[in-house]
C-alpha positions in Angstrom: 0.0 0.0 0.0 1.3 3.5 -0.9 1.2 6.6 1.3 1.0 8.8 -1.8 -2.2 10.7 -2.4 -4.5 9.3 -5.0 -4.4 12.6 -7.0 -1.2 14.5 -7.3 -1.0 17.8 -5.5 -1.8 20.9 -7.5 1.6 22.4 -8.4 0.1 25.7 -9.6 0.8 28.8 -7.6 -2.2 30.6 -6.1 -3.0 33.8 -7.8 -2.2 37.1 -6.1 -5.5 38.9 -5.3 -6.3 41.8 -7.6 -6.0 44.5 -4.9 -3.5 47.3 -4.6 -2.3 46.1 -1.3 -1.8 42.4 -2.4 0.0 43.5 -5.6 2.2 45.9 -3.6 3.0 43.2 -1.0 4.0 40.7 -3.8 6.4 43.1 -5.4 9.8 43.7 -3.8 12.3 46.6 -3.7 12.3 49.0 -6.5 9.4 47.3 -8.3 7.1 47.9 -5.2 8.0 51.6 -5.1 7.5 52.0 -8.9 4.1 50.3 -8.6 2.8 52.4 -5.7 4.1 55.6 -7.4 2.4 54.7 -10.7 -0.9 53.6 -9.1 -1.1 56.6 -6.8 -0.4 59.0 -9.7 -2.9 57.3 -12.1 -6.2 58.8 -13.1 -9.1 56.8 -11.7 -9.8 55.4 -15.2 -6.2 54.2 -15.6 -5.9 52.4 -12.2 -7.3 49.1 -13.5 -4.8 48.9 -16.3 -1.9 49.8 -14.0 -3.0 47.1 -11.6 -3.3 44.5 -14.3 0.2 45.2 -15.7 1.8 45.1 -12.2 -0.3 42.1 -11.2 1.2 40.2 -14.2 4.7 41.3 -13.2 4.2 40.1 -9.6 2.9 36.8 -10.7 5.8 36.3 -13.1 8.2 37.2 -10.3 6.7 34.4 -8.1 6.9 31.7 -10.8 9.1 28.8 -9.8 12.6 29.3 -11.3 12.0 32.9 -12.4 15.3 34.2 -11.1 17.2 31.3 -12.7 15.4 31.9 -16.0 16.2 35.6 -16.0 19.8 35.0 -15.2 20.0 32.4 -18.0 18.4 34.8 -20.5 20.7 37.6 -19.5 23.7 35.3 -20.0 22.3 33.8 -23.3 22.1 30.3 -21.8 19.3 27.8 -22.2 17.4 29.9 -24.7 14.3 28.5 -26.3 13.0 29.5 -29.7 9.4 30.8 -30.1 8.6 27.7 -32.2 9.9 25.3 -29.5 8.0 27.2 -26.8 4.8 27.0 -28.9 5.2 23.3 -29.4 5.7 22.8 -25.6 2.6 24.8 -24.8 0.6 22.7 -27.4 1.9 19.5 -25.8 0.8 20.6 -22.3 -2.6 21.7 -23.6 -3.1 18.3 -25.3 -1.8 16.2 -22.4 
């Protein structure tokens, strides 16, 4: 008998809530300051688009391996062509 769960654990990262405070808390250092400066200076009609853009940045920063991926890209290591990336995404969607 196995002690492993019947269904594998969900490896997806929970989403950051779409609030100014949650987005600000998820960002670090200079990014946090830039976000608050931008959202506080935005016209009311522009706040949602500022929040969406920074929410996406915060989610990407939290992604597993994000720092390694950025370092590899900056150094020109382990690069993937757009075609290979598209094929990988199609495989995931199909499987």
